[in-house]
N, C-alpha and C positions, 0 to 999 in steps of 0.2 A: 815504521811507526816510532815516534819519539817516546822516550821514557815518560815524559809528562802526560802524554795521551794514554799510555798504558795505565798510569796511576789514576787518571781521571775515569777511565772505563771501569777500573776496579772499584773505585768509590761509588760510581753510579750503580754498578752491579750489586753492591751491598744494600743500597736502598731499594732497588728493584726486588731483590730477594725478600726484604721486609714487606714490601707491598704485596707480593704474591702470598706470603704467609698470612698477612692481615686479611686479605681478600678471602682466603680459605677459611679463616676463623669466623669472619663475619657472615659468609654465605653458606657454609656447610655445618660448622659446629660439630665435627665428628667427635664422638666420645667412646666409640667401640670399634675394635678392629674388624668386626663382622659387618659393619654398616658404613663402609666408606664409598660415597658416591664418586662417579667418574670425574665430576668437576673438582672434587677435592684431590683426587689422584693427579689430575692435570696441573692444578695450581701448586701442589707440593713438588711435582717434578720440575716445573718451571722455576720454583724457588731454589731447588737444589742445583739446577743448571747455572744459576747466577754465581755459585761458588767458584766456578771455573775461572772467569775473568778476575775475580777477586784474588784467588789463589795465585794466578799468574802475576798479578801486580805485586803481591807480596813476595813472590819468588824473585822478581826483578829488584825489589827494594832491598832484600837481604842478600845481595850478590857478593858482598865483600869477603865474607868468611863462611865457615860451616857449610861447605858445598854438599856434603853428604846429607846433613839434616835438612837443608834447603830442598834438595831433590826429593828426599823422603816425604817432606810436607806436600810438595806439588803432586807427586805420584799418588800419595794417599788421598788427596782431594779428588783427583781424576777418577781413581778406582772407586772411591766412596760414592761419587755422583753416579757413576755407571751402575753400581750395585743398587743404589737407592731407587733409581728410575726403573730398573728391571723389577725390583720388588714391588714397586707401586703399580706399574702399568701391565706387567706380564704375569706376576706371581700372586697378585691380589693379596699382598702382605703375608703370604704363607711361605714357609713356616714363620711364625711370629718371632722366634729368636733370631732368624736371619734378618728380618725387617728391623727389629730392635737394634741389631748391630749396625745395619746400614744407616738408620736414623742417627745413631750416636756418631758414627764415622763421618757422616756428611755435615752435621751441624755443630759438633763439639770437638772433634779431633783437630780440624784445621785451627781453631783458636788455641788449642793446646800446643800444637807443633809450631805455628807461627808466633805464638806468645813466647815460647822457649827461644826461638830465633831472635825475636825482638829483645828479650832479656839479655841475650849474649852479645847483641850488637846495639848498644845504646847510641852509638855514633850515627845511626840512621835517622835519629830525631823522633823515633817512636817512644813515648814515655814508658818507663819501667812499670808504672802502675797499670798501664794498658796490657802489658805482657803478663803481669801477675793475674789480672782478671781473666785473660784468655786461658792461662794454665789452670786456674781454679775451676773455670767452667768445664774444661775437659776432664779434670779429675772427678768432679761431682758427677758428670755424665758416665764416666767409666764405672763408678761405684753404683750408680742407678742401674746400669746395664747388668751388673752382677746381681743386684737385688731382683730385677725383673726375671733374669734367667733362673735364679733360685726359686722364684715363685711360679715358674711355669711359662713365663713369657707374655701372658695376656694381662696387660695393665688394667683392664676393666674387670678382671676376675682374680686378682691376687688374694692370697691368704690375708685375713684381717690384720695379722701382726706386721705384714710388710707394707700395707697400704700407706700409712703415714710416712714411713721412711722413703718409699719410692716417690711419693708426692712432694715431700720436702726437697729431696734431691733433684727432682724434675724442675721445681720452681727455682731452686738455687742455680742449677746449671743453665736454665733458660734465661733467667734474669741476667746472669753474668755474661752469657753468650750474646744477648741483645746489646748490652752495654759495650762489649768488645766490638761487635759488628758496627754499631752506629759510630762509635768513636773512631774506629779504623776507617770507615767510609768517609767521615769528615776530614780526617788527616790526609787521606789519599786525594780527596778532591782539592784540598788546599796546597798540596805539595807542588813545588815549582819544578823539580827534576831530581 
């Protein structure tokens, strides 16, 4: 398979993942970890699986330098997807701290790691601003994970003092990750080789 096709598949995967996430949001509207319907679990698992071709495309893109970080980013994405799907489909989101970790690892650590790679390799044509957005999304998500863990893990029943912090961090990380995902998807789809 040509590198151009790998990039195209990665770009399409980014938008498919967004589509699955949007479908989950519009059809299930889950607000509590105790009430997650099977449709939501399936849509979230499908969304997570789209990370794999995206991560592989970025792995191919950043092949010039930083081989250890590049491999770490790819392996992290693969393991995060596996853990997330297991948490969703087999563990019913329990324990919540494990699910919270899997959620953060699948949706926010790839932008952090691939953002770091992009920042170190501007010659690939990926904008440094895109890299910074990815890294900031990952850092905000890591802090949110720490806040959730400190509050017992259940985002629907956090202590009142942690609710605004967790919510703001979630909105920040998610908005930045969405910008990173859409921008990355567009750039991969437009990439020649």
